[in-house]
TIVO-2410 file (N, C-alpha, C; in nm, 3 decimals):
# residues 52
REC num residu      c1      c2      c3 atome chaine
REC   1      M  -0.981   1.522  -0.032     N      A
REC   1      M  -1.054   1.458   0.074    CA      A
REC   1      M  -1.018   1.310   0.085     C      A
REC   2      K  -0.990   1.247  -0.030     N      A
REC   2      K  -0.954   1.107  -0.028    CA      A
REC   2      K  -0.822   1.086   0.048     C      A
REC   3      W  -0.728   1.178   0.030     N      A
REC   3      W  -0.599   1.167   0.099    CA      A
REC   3      W  -0.614   1.184   0.249     C      A
REC   4      L  -0.705   1.268   0.292     N      A
REC   4      L  -0.730   1.285   0.434    CA      A
REC   4      L  -0.785   1.156   0.495     C      A
REC   5      A  -0.875   1.092   0.424     N      A
REC   5      A  -0.931   0.965   0.471    CA      A
REC   5      A  -0.822   0.858   0.480     C      A
REC   6      I  -0.734   0.854   0.382     N      A
REC   6      I  -0.624   0.757   0.383    CA      A
REC   6      I  -0.532   0.782   0.501     C      A
REC   7      L  -0.498   0.907   0.526     N      A
REC   7      L  -0.408   0.940   0.637    CA      A
REC   7      L  -0.471   0.906   0.772     C      A
REC   8      V  -0.599   0.934   0.787     N      A
REC   8      V  -0.667   0.903   0.914    CA      A
REC   8      V  -0.673   0.752   0.934     C      A
REC   9      L  -0.708   0.677   0.832     N      A
REC   9      L  -0.714   0.532   0.844    CA      A
REC   9      L  -0.576   0.473   0.872     C      A
REC  10      L  -0.473   0.528   0.812     N      A
REC  10      L  -0.337   0.482   0.837    CA      A
REC  10      L  -0.295   0.509   0.981     C      A
REC  11      A  -0.329   0.626   1.031     N      A
REC  11      A  -0.296   0.659   1.171    CA      A
REC  11      A  -0.369   0.566   1.267     C      A
REC  12      I  -0.495   0.537   1.242     N      A
REC  12      I  -0.570   0.445   1.327    CA      A
REC  12      I  -0.509   0.305   1.322     C      A
REC  13      A  -0.470   0.261   1.204     N      A
REC  13      A  -0.412   0.128   1.189    CA      A
REC  13      A  -0.278   0.118   1.262     C      A
REC  14      V  -0.196   0.220   1.253     N      A
REC  14      V  -0.066   0.218   1.322    CA      A
REC  14      V  -0.086   0.215   1.473     C      A
REC  15      Y  -0.178   0.295   1.523     N      A
REC  15      Y  -0.206   0.298   1.666    CA      A
REC  15      Y  -0.259   0.162   1.715     C      A
REC  16      T  -0.349   0.102   1.637     N      A
REC  16      T  -0.406  -0.026   1.673    CA      A
REC  16      T  -0.301  -0.137   1.668     C      A
REC  17      L  -0.213  -0.132   1.570     N      A
REC  17      L  -0.106  -0.230   1.561    CA      A
REC  17      L  -0.010  -0.216   1.679     C      A
REC  18      G   0.017  -0.095   1.722     N      A
REC  18      G   0.099  -0.074   1.841    CA      A
REC  18      G   0.035  -0.134   1.965     C      A
REC  19      F  -0.095  -0.123   1.976     N      A
REC  19      F  -0.166  -0.185   2.088    CA      A
REC  19      F  -0.155  -0.337   2.081     C      A
REC  20      A  -0.160  -0.394   1.961     N      A
REC  20      A  -0.145  -0.539   1.946    CA      A
REC  20      A  -0.006  -0.584   1.990     C      A
REC  21      V   0.095  -0.507   1.957     N      A
REC  21      V   0.231  -0.541   1.999    CA      A
REC  21      V   0.242  -0.537   2.151     C      A
REC  22      T   0.179  -0.438   2.213     N      A
REC  22      T   0.179  -0.430   2.359    CA      A
REC  22      T   0.111  -0.553   2.420     C      A
REC  23      L  -0.002  -0.593   2.364     N      A
REC  23      L  -0.070  -0.712   2.414    CA      A
REC  23      L   0.017  -0.837   2.397     C      A
REC  24      W   0.086  -0.846   2.285     N      A
REC  24      W   0.172  -0.962   2.258    CA      A
REC  24      W   0.284  -0.971   2.360     C      A
REC  25      K   0.343  -0.856   2.395     N      A
REC  25      K   0.451  -0.854   2.494    CA      A
REC  25      K   0.402  -0.891   2.633     C      A
REC  26      E   0.275  -0.866   2.661     N      A
REC  26      E   0.217  -0.900   2.792    CA      A
REC  26      E   0.164  -1.043   2.795     C      A
REC  27      K   0.201  -1.123   2.694     N      A
REC  27      K   0.162  -1.264   2.686    CA      A
REC  27      K   0.012  -1.285   2.670     C      A
REC  28      Q  -0.056  -1.191   2.610     N      A
REC  28      Q  -0.198  -1.206   2.580    CA      A
REC  28      Q  -0.212  -1.230   2.430     C      A
REC  29      R  -0.172  -1.349   2.390     N      A
REC  29      R  -0.162  -1.383   2.247    CA      A
REC  29      R  -0.297  -1.380   2.176     C      A
REC  30      F  -0.401  -1.434   2.239     N      A
REC  30      F  -0.532  -1.438   2.172    CA      A
REC  30      F  -0.585  -1.297   2.147     C      A
REC  31      G  -0.572  -1.210   2.245     N      A
REC  31      G  -0.615  -1.072   2.228    CA      A
REC  31      G  -0.534  -1.000   2.123     C      A
REC  32      A  -0.403  -1.026   2.119     N      A
REC  32      A  -0.317  -0.964   2.019    CA      A
REC  32      A  -0.354  -1.008   1.879     C      A
REC  33      M  -0.385  -1.137   1.863     N      A
REC  33      M  -0.425  -1.185   1.730    CA      A
REC  33      M  -0.558  -1.123   1.687     C      A
REC  34      A  -0.649  -1.104   1.782     N      A
REC  34      A  -0.778  -1.041   1.749    CA      A
REC  34      A  -0.757  -0.897   1.706     C      A
REC  35      V  -0.668  -0.826   1.774     N      A
REC  35      V  -0.642  -0.686   1.739    CA      A
REC  35      V  -0.569  -0.677   1.606     C      A
REC  36      I  -0.481  -0.772   1.577     N      A
REC  36      I  -0.413  -0.773   1.447    CA      A
REC  36      I  -0.515  -0.797   1.335     C      A
REC  37      F  -0.612  -0.886   1.359     N      A
REC  37      F  -0.720  -0.907   1.261    CA      A
REC  37      F  -0.800  -0.778   1.241     C      A
REC  38      L  -0.826  -0.708   1.349     N      A
REC  38      L  -0.896  -0.579   1.340    CA      A
REC  38      L  -0.815  -0.479   1.258     C      A
REC  39      T  -0.684  -0.476   1.280     N      A
REC  39      T  -0.597  -0.386   1.203    CA      A
REC  39      T  -0.601  -0.420   1.054     C      A
REC  40      L  -0.597  -0.548   1.023     N      A
REC  40      L  -0.605  -0.589   0.882    CA      A
REC  40      L  -0.738  -0.549   0.819     C      A
REC  41      S  -0.845  -0.560   0.895     N      A
REC  41      S  -0.974  -0.519   0.841    CA      A
REC  41      S  -0.980  -0.367   0.822     C      A
REC  42      I  -0.914  -0.291   0.910     N      A
REC  42      I  -0.907  -0.146   0.893    CA      A
REC  42      I  -0.833  -0.111   0.765     C      A
REC  43      M  -0.733  -0.190   0.730     N      A
REC  43      M  -0.654  -0.162   0.610    CA      A
REC  43      M  -0.724  -0.208   0.482     C      A
REC  44      I  -0.805  -0.313   0.488     N      A
REC  44      I  -0.863  -0.371   0.366    CA      A
REC  44      I  -1.002  -0.315   0.334     C      A
REC  45      L  -1.088  -0.300   0.433     N      A
REC  45      L  -1.227  -0.261   0.407    CA      A
REC  45      L  -1.245  -0.126   0.336     C      A
REC  46      P  -1.162  -0.026   0.360     N      A
REC  46      P  -1.184   0.102   0.288    CA      A
REC  46      P  -1.172   0.089   0.137     C      A
REC  47      F  -1.102  -0.012   0.088     N      A
REC  47      F  -1.092  -0.029  -0.057    CA      A
REC  47      F  -1.226  -0.067  -0.119     C      A
REC  48      F  -1.316  -0.120  -0.037     N      A
REC  48      F  -1.448  -0.157  -0.088    CA      A
REC  48      F  -1.551  -0.046  -0.073     C      A
REC  49      S  -1.521   0.055   0.010     N      A
REC  49      S  -1.622   0.158   0.034    CA      A
REC  49      S  -1.570   0.299   0.000     C      A
REC  50      I  -1.473   0.348   0.072     N      A
REC  50      I  -1.427   0.485   0.058    CA      A
REC  50      I  -1.343   0.504  -0.067     C      A
REC  51      L  -1.254   0.411  -0.097     N      A
REC  51      L  -1.155   0.430  -0.202    CA      A
REC  51      L  -1.194   0.360  -0.333     C      A
REC  52      K  -1.319   0.367  -0.371     N      A
REC  52      K  -1.366   0.303  -0.495    CA      A
REC  52      K  -1.292   0.353  -0.615     C      A
***
């Protein structure tokens, strides 16, 4: 079950990072930085809750 959670979180992070790249290419730098911060939080926060 832990591996399933890791795979789902990884897929969400990759999709969100792709959206940030799209925003960056459209010259929406502030939005892209906010989405990159969101992606980093998706990658870091599970270590404090799910993956103890």
